[in-house]
C-alpha positions as a printed Julia matrix, in Angstrom:
493×3 Matrix{Float64}:
  15.35   -2.34  -18.73
  13.77   -6.09  -17.61
  12.98   -6.99  -14.24
  13.9    -9.95  -12.0
  10.64  -12.77  -12.51
   9.56  -15.07   -9.32
   7.33  -17.77  -10.22
   5.36  -19.31   -7.39
   2.23  -21.72   -8.18
  -1.07  -22.48   -7.02
  -4.52  -12.43   -4.13
 -15.06   20.47    8.89
 -15.39   21.76   12.85
 -17.64   19.84   15.44
 -20.53   17.95   14.19
 -24.07   19.7    14.47
 -25.16   18.02   17.87
 -28.17   15.91   17.75
 -30.77   15.42   20.74
 -29.51   12.05   21.19
 -25.99   13.23   22.12
 -25.57   14.42   25.51
 -22.13   15.87   26.35
 -21.64   14.98   29.68
 -18.23   14.82   32.41
 -20.54   12.73   34.66
 -18.23    9.84   36.2
 -15.14   11.61   34.64
 -16.38   10.16   31.3
 -15.13   12.64   28.31
 -17.2    12.44   25.03
 -14.88   12.03   21.88
 -16.22   14.28   18.93
 -15.18   14.58   15.36
 -14.42   17.9    13.97
 -15.96   17.99   10.74
 -19.11   17.46    9.77
 -21.03   16.78    6.3
 -24.17   19.34    6.88
 -21.24   22.32    7.31
 -21.43   24.66    4.72
 -18.66   24.52    1.94
 -17.31   22.35   -0.57
 -17.88   18.54    0.34
 -16.51   15.6    -1.35
 -16.79   11.11   -1.61
 -13.27   10.24   -3.36
 -13.41    6.73   -3.84
 -10.33    4.74   -5.68
  -9.08    1.57   -6.01
  -5.71    1.88   -7.96
  -7.22    1.99  -11.14
 -10.64    3.66  -11.43
 -12.29    6.72   -9.27
 -15.78    7.56   -7.95
 -16.12   11.11   -7.3
 -19.16   12.57   -5.47
 -19.22   16.42   -5.24
 -21.6    18.48   -3.9
 -21.06   22.52   -3.2
 -23.26   25.0    -1.19
 -23.85   27.83   -2.86
 -25.44   31.4    -2.66
 -26.72   34.18   -4.52
 -28.22   37.05   -3.73
 -30.63   36.91   -7.21
 -31.47   33.69   -8.58
 -28.78   32.93  -11.7
 -27.09   30.37  -13.66
 -23.12   29.57  -12.7
 -20.63   27.69  -14.35
 -18.57   25.11  -12.41
 -15.3    23.93  -14.66
 -14.0    20.66  -13.21
 -10.23   18.98  -15.02
 -10.91   15.35  -15.54
  -7.72   13.13  -16.06
  -9.88   11.15  -18.63
 -13.51   10.58  -20.34
 -16.05   10.08  -17.13
 -17.75    6.26  -17.53
 -20.33    7.75  -16.06
 -22.07   10.81  -14.72
 -25.31   10.37  -12.85
 -27.07   12.05   -9.94
 -26.03   10.93   -6.76
 -27.76   11.53   -3.34
 -26.96   13.37   -0.24
 -27.9    10.5     1.85
 -24.08    9.22    0.79
 -22.8    12.06    2.87
 -25.27   10.77    5.9
 -23.78    7.49    5.76
 -20.09    9.04    6.15
 -21.21   11.2     8.88
 -22.87    7.84   10.46
 -19.71    5.62    9.9
 -17.34    8.63   11.61
 -19.81    7.92   14.59
 -19.8     4.7    14.32
 -15.44    4.33   14.2
 -14.92    6.74   17.15
 -11.58    5.42   18.36
 -13.8     5.04   21.96
 -17.71    5.42   23.06
 -15.78    7.22   26.34
 -12.64    7.62   27.93
 -12.32    6.93   31.34
  -9.84   10.18   32.71
  -9.59   13.4    33.34
 -17.48   21.42  -31.35
 -14.06   23.59  -32.64
 -11.42   21.26  -34.65
  -9.55   21.83  -30.67
 -13.02   21.5   -28.52
 -14.96   18.2   -28.74
 -18.23   17.65  -26.92
 -18.49   14.05  -25.92
 -21.17   14.32  -23.36
 -24.43   16.25  -23.0
 -27.51   15.45  -20.39
 -29.94   17.99  -17.8
 -29.66   16.03  -14.84
 -31.45   17.48  -11.93
 -30.56   21.3   -11.69
 -27.35   20.38  -13.6
 -27.01   20.72  -17.05
 -23.09   19.13  -17.43
 -21.12   19.52  -21.12
 -17.99   17.5   -21.15
 -15.83   18.32  -23.7
 -12.01   17.09  -25.03
  -9.63   20.05  -25.63
  -6.12   20.4   -25.79
  -5.9    24.35  -27.14
  -6.3    27.12  -23.99
  -7.56   29.68  -25.88
  -9.92   27.39  -27.99
 -11.68   26.21  -25.07
 -11.5    29.75  -23.27
 -13.71   31.25  -26.65
 -15.51   28.03  -27.31
 -17.22   28.27  -23.48
 -17.9    32.1   -24.41
 -19.67   31.11  -26.92
 -21.22   28.25  -25.29
 -22.49   30.63  -22.6
 -24.21   32.89  -25.27
 -26.04   29.96  -26.67
 -27.53   29.21  -23.34
 -28.99   32.46  -23.09
 -26.34   33.74  -20.21
 -25.73   37.59  -21.42
 -24.24   38.62  -17.88
 -20.46   39.6   -18.42
 -18.73   36.45  -17.99
 -14.86   35.97  -17.74
 -12.44   33.16  -17.65
  -9.64   35.75  -18.59
  -8.67   34.75  -14.87
  -8.26   30.74  -15.44
  -6.25   30.79  -18.61
  -3.16   29.98  -16.37
  -4.37   27.41  -14.15
  -6.16   25.46  -17.48
  -2.85   26.42  -19.25
  -1.25   24.0   -16.23
  -3.58   21.35  -16.73
  -3.25   21.07  -19.86
   0.56   21.09  -19.72
  -0.03   17.73  -16.83
  -1.97   15.76  -19.96
  -5.55   16.96  -18.62
  -7.8    17.49  -21.78
 -10.94   16.5   -20.82
 -13.24   18.92  -18.63
 -17.1    18.96  -17.57
 -18.75   22.71  -17.43
 -21.5    21.91  -15.27
 -24.28   25.07  -15.61
 -25.97   24.88  -12.28
 -29.12   27.12  -11.57
 -28.94   28.96   -8.18
 -31.49   30.55   -6.23
 -31.18   33.34   -3.25
 -31.44   30.49   -0.95
 -28.04   29.24    0.31
 -27.97   25.38   -0.1
 -25.7    22.38   -1.05
 -26.55   21.41   -4.75
 -27.63   18.13   -5.22
 -24.98   15.71   -5.48
 -23.5    14.53   -8.84
 -21.33   11.31   -9.59
 -18.18   10.97  -11.72
 -16.63    7.94  -12.48
 -13.57    8.04  -14.64
 -10.39    5.77  -14.93
  -6.94    7.63  -13.39
  -3.92    6.09  -12.24
  -3.91    8.17   -9.0
  -6.0     9.32   -6.7
  -7.76   12.51   -7.72
  -9.56   15.82   -6.52
  -8.95   19.35   -8.04
  -8.09   22.58   -6.51
  -6.13   24.71   -8.43
  -9.01   25.56  -10.78
 -10.27   27.15   -7.54
  -7.49   29.25   -7.27
  -8.24   32.19   -9.25
 -11.48   32.74   -7.65
 -11.16   35.53   -4.61
 -12.27   35.43   -1.29
 -12.58   32.46    1.78
 -13.89   28.61    1.53
 -14.58   25.52    3.69
 -13.23   21.99    1.56
 -14.05   18.36    3.04
 -13.28   15.65    1.47
 -13.55   11.8     2.79
 -10.88    9.74    0.87
 -11.87    5.95    0.42
  -9.13    3.64   -0.92
  -7.43    0.6    -0.3
  -5.32    1.52    2.1
  -3.92    4.9     3.88
  -3.47    7.87    2.13
  -0.33    9.71    3.39
   0.49   12.55    1.07
  -0.48   14.29   -2.06
  -3.4    16.53   -0.39
  -1.6    19.78    0.72
  -2.88   22.66    1.75
  -5.75   20.26    3.25
  -4.52   18.26    6.64
  -6.41   15.69    8.66
  -9.73   15.76   10.28
  -9.67   14.69   14.01
 -11.67   13.14   16.5
 -11.24   15.63   19.76
 -11.98   14.43   22.8
 -13.77   17.04   24.71
 -12.17   18.61   27.65
  -8.94   17.8    26.98
  -6.22   18.32   24.53
  -6.3    14.79   22.64
  -6.96   13.75   19.49
  -6.29   11.03   17.01
  -7.03   11.42   13.11
 -10.41   10.21   11.31
  -8.72    7.24    9.94
 -10.98    4.01    9.77
 -11.42    0.76    7.77
 -14.72    0.62    6.12
 -16.22   -3.01    5.46
 -18.06   -4.23    2.22
 -21.28   -3.6     4.06
 -20.71   -0.01    5.34
 -19.76    0.88    1.95
 -23.09    0.11    0.14
 -24.69    2.24    2.55
 -22.79    5.2     0.93
 -23.2     4.22   -2.48
 -23.88    0.71   -4.15
 -21.0     2.06   -6.87
 -18.69    2.88   -4.33
 -19.07   -0.7    -2.81
 -18.28   -2.28   -6.31
 -15.09   -0.62   -6.69
 -13.61   -2.64   -4.1
 -13.37   -6.21   -4.08
 -13.34   -6.27    0.19
 -13.06   -3.16    2.52
 -11.02    0.42    2.18
  -9.74    2.96    4.49
 -11.49    6.5     4.45
  -9.69    9.3     5.76
 -10.82   12.62    6.6
  -9.05   15.6     5.11
 -10.06   19.1     5.92
  -9.4    23.05    4.57
 -10.34   26.36    5.48
  -8.8    29.76    4.35
  -8.1    31.66    1.17
  -8.9    29.82   -2.01
  -5.96   31.69   -3.45
  -3.66   29.07   -1.64
  -5.13   26.36   -3.35
  -2.15   25.84   -5.79
  -1.97   22.27   -6.39
  -4.58   19.32   -6.93
  -4.87   16.27   -4.44
  -3.2    14.09   -6.9
  -1.21   10.68   -5.1
  -1.17    7.0    -6.29
   0.91    6.08   -3.54
  -1.55    4.31   -0.84
   0.14    2.3     2.15
  -1.85   -1.12    2.63
  -2.36   -2.03    6.02
  -2.86   -5.54    7.23
  -6.27   -6.14    8.4
  -5.04   -6.77   11.87
  -2.59   -4.35   12.52
  -5.29   -2.89   15.1
  -2.59    0.18   16.1
  -1.55    0.88   12.2
   2.28    1.06   13.53
   3.01   -1.14   10.06
   2.99   -4.71   11.77
   0.66   -7.53   13.22
   2.3    -7.79   16.08
   1.7    -8.14   20.37
   0.3    -5.14   20.69
  -2.42   -5.7    18.48
  -3.05   -9.19   20.22
  -3.04   -6.93   23.55
  -5.89   -4.64   22.55
  -7.96   -7.41   21.44
  -7.53   -8.99   24.72
  -8.43   -5.74   26.32
 -11.84   -5.61   24.24
 -12.28   -9.37   24.6
 -16.23  -10.29   25.39
 -17.15   -6.9    25.16
 -19.64   -5.59   22.46
 -21.49   -2.42   21.03
 -22.3     0.25   24.24
 -19.96   -2.33   26.26
 -17.58   -0.25   28.6
 -14.88   -1.83   27.46
 -15.72   -1.76   23.48
 -13.14   -0.68   21.52
 -14.63   -1.07   17.35
 -10.48   -1.58   15.96
 -10.78   -5.19   18.04
 -13.76   -6.51   16.68
 -11.69   -7.57   13.33
 -14.53   -9.22   11.69
 -16.68   -6.71   12.06
 -19.76   -9.0    13.79
 -20.3    -6.52   16.57
 -18.39   -8.5    19.21
 -14.68   -8.97   20.44
 -14.6   -12.99   20.72
 -12.38  -15.73   19.44
 -13.17  -15.39   15.89
 -11.18  -11.94   16.11
  -7.97  -14.03   17.88
  -8.13  -16.5    15.17
  -7.87  -14.04   12.48
  -5.26  -11.68   13.98
  -3.35  -15.24   15.0
  -3.56  -15.56   10.92
  -2.22  -12.62   10.14
   0.69  -12.18   13.02
   3.66  -10.8    11.02
   2.45   -9.22    8.13
   3.84   -5.71    7.23
   2.27   -2.76    5.85
   3.14   -2.55    1.79
   2.74    0.62   -0.38
   0.45   -0.28   -3.29
   1.09    1.74   -6.57
  -2.11    2.51   -8.86
  -2.03    1.56  -12.25
  -4.04    1.7   -15.31
  -4.44   -0.24  -18.26
  -3.19    0.98  -21.91
  -4.33   -2.02  -23.61
  -4.92   -5.71  -22.81
  -5.84   -8.27  -24.74
  -5.13  -11.85  -26.21
  -3.87  -11.87  -30.14
  -0.15   -9.78  -30.11
   3.14  -10.0   -32.45
   5.01  -10.64  -28.93
   5.11  -14.71  -29.79
   7.8   -15.29  -26.83
   6.87  -14.67  -23.07
   8.23  -11.7   -22.17
   8.55   -8.76  -19.26
   9.13   -5.24  -20.47
   9.74   -1.82  -18.13
   9.79    1.04  -20.11
  11.15    4.28  -18.98
  12.42    6.15  -22.73
   9.92    7.03  -25.5
  12.35    4.48  -27.69
  11.75    1.86  -25.68
   8.29    2.13  -25.67
   8.06    2.58  -29.8
  10.43   -0.87  -29.75
   7.87   -2.72  -27.73
   4.45   -1.25  -29.24
   5.72   -1.57  -32.6
   6.51   -5.64  -32.46
   3.29   -5.36  -30.77
   1.37   -3.97  -33.75
   3.72   -4.89  -36.75
   0.84   -6.57  -39.02
  -1.51   -4.04  -37.85
  -3.31   -1.88  -40.95
  -3.15    1.11  -40.73
  -0.14    1.13  -38.45
  -0.93    2.92  -35.61
   1.74    4.81  -33.55
   2.28    4.19  -29.69
  -0.06    5.9   -27.14
   1.98    9.15  -25.83
   3.4     9.04  -22.63
   5.14   11.45  -20.36
   7.89    9.41  -19.57
   9.07   12.09  -17.22
   6.81   10.99  -14.64
   5.16    7.46  -16.21
   6.52    4.05  -16.24
   5.11    1.52  -18.5
   5.1    -2.07  -17.4
   4.02   -4.71  -20.15
   3.8    -8.56  -19.9
   3.48  -10.82  -23.08
   2.86  -14.54  -22.26
   3.93  -15.64  -25.76
   2.06  -18.2   -28.0
  -0.5   -20.74  -27.85
  -2.26  -23.16  -30.29
  -5.67  -22.24  -29.15
  -7.56  -19.82  -26.89
  -8.0   -20.07  -22.77
  -5.12  -18.48  -21.53
  -4.42  -14.99  -20.04
  -2.07  -12.68  -18.19
  -2.61   -9.56  -16.1
  -0.57   -7.42  -13.92
  -2.66   -7.73  -10.72
  -1.22   -5.26   -7.94
   2.16   -3.49   -7.69
   3.58   -3.19   -4.41
   6.21   -0.65   -3.35
   8.86   -2.21   -1.07
  12.17   -0.51    0.88
  14.62   -1.84   -1.8
  12.88   -2.88   -4.96
   9.2    -2.72   -6.88
   6.96   -5.89   -6.89
   4.66   -6.17   -9.81
   2.29   -9.14   -9.33
   1.06  -10.94  -12.35
  -0.96  -13.88  -13.01
  -0.92  -16.6   -15.54
  -3.95  -18.49  -16.43
  -4.14  -21.62  -18.32
  -7.63  -23.84  -19.73
  -7.69  -27.15  -17.79
  -9.53  -30.57  -18.91
 -12.93  -30.11  -20.18
 -12.44  -26.51  -20.96
 -14.05  -25.06  -24.24
 -11.61  -22.85  -25.92
 -11.66  -21.34  -29.31
  -9.28  -22.88  -31.5
  -6.84  -20.08  -33.0
  -3.62  -18.94  -32.11
  -3.62  -16.74  -29.0
  -0.61  -14.49  -27.82
  -1.99  -12.58  -24.08
  -0.75   -9.93  -23.03
  -1.0    -6.52  -20.75
   0.17   -3.12  -20.96
  -0.1    -0.69  -17.95
   1.06    2.82  -17.04
   2.17    4.21  -13.58
   3.9     6.23  -11.77
   7.44    6.68  -12.34
   9.42    3.79  -11.12
  13.38    4.05  -10.26
  13.45    1.06   -8.16
  14.63   -2.27   -8.97
  11.22   -3.79  -10.09
  10.37   -7.7    -9.49
   8.24   -9.81  -10.91
   6.4   -11.99   -9.14
   4.07  -14.64  -11.19
   1.19  -16.93  -10.47
   0.19  -19.75  -12.37
  -3.32  -20.59  -12.04
  -5.02  -23.49  -13.76
  -8.99  -22.72  -14.44
 -10.63  -25.72  -13.75
 -13.64  -26.11  -16.26
 -14.46  -30.11  -15.87
């Protein structure tokens, strides 16, 4: 299946109240409070996803009557690029941002053949081993031996987890992080660990918790290029609550590049510009967590769509006009109206809104690169949308036809996946390139944005034949696919 090509030339509950907060109803002022807190007991995570790569900062409150060691199993969609100690300061920064982005300051009114160890490191109180496994019984047996080798002789059984591990493996999960955590008899937050890995979807494992008995509380802070609208049941959006009134609105706001760096520098580097934060919460039976948080569809909101209604229009202009001239702590201050985040609502915000006037929201789809390079046996400019194993084998075998030994195409489950491959053709030198930059869902079609680059005058290039290409995988696409191609010349002189 081939798509159309269009060319253009030139993309938790109420917060623990600190002494500085005074709840007052004087002069009809109604405080607005977030209904979650990073300081409450429970499982907490910051999840940042840019469409291709995710950073997961995980912290869990634990309690044991005696000093002991516990094993946490974390299924991952790919081998981690990074595992390192994180800081609870990241969660403190998130809490500060939630306060900073209050809707209003106030409202006036009323190792076996099947198990391979690929990482091991002791990080603080964590002893982390990452394994790759494709057989549940082999994994369970390996973990039992692993616990014995680590001096854990108390009875530990993974039999209750076999069904959920089967579920993960049936969905293609082959990577598992095993975290041995030393517990004391005092409840505390386990020092956070940062995992960074490639994934075509925003992801947080919940199903792995379902065999456990009892109640639990989970708070997730999602960071993405747009708004996460679904894929997180049974979690629900956390809200700002208007104290004394039956009013609330979701904790959902834009986070600037500078604000992202206060959370974690690696997260800031994950995004080219700003991100959207969405806070989710769950409190109840752990057995009810029968689905993971998984979604690849993000609603991309134009920067100046201040009321998030899907279009930049006169309503957004009215929001800026109402707050015009205000600044932080001013009675009319509205952080949403401060488009450029300089601490004051002024003419620069009006100019920025005018530039975006008429822009509409689009649904951005995540994707993952299968392979990208400069040497292929596809010597003509072609674009492929692949939805079957036969199509995939044909495209791949031509792409790698002179490779030796011949490599079979990577395994793809085409029941829920589409592969998109773009080939630029053959050139007499290097310096040429092609890249799939973004994929957007529109009402009747899906847009794939492709950039072609050409060497300009004065560019030093390799004197060899080149055939640039980019092959990606994404969630199943059933709509017509339209390729929008931008061509850019690199200026070297």
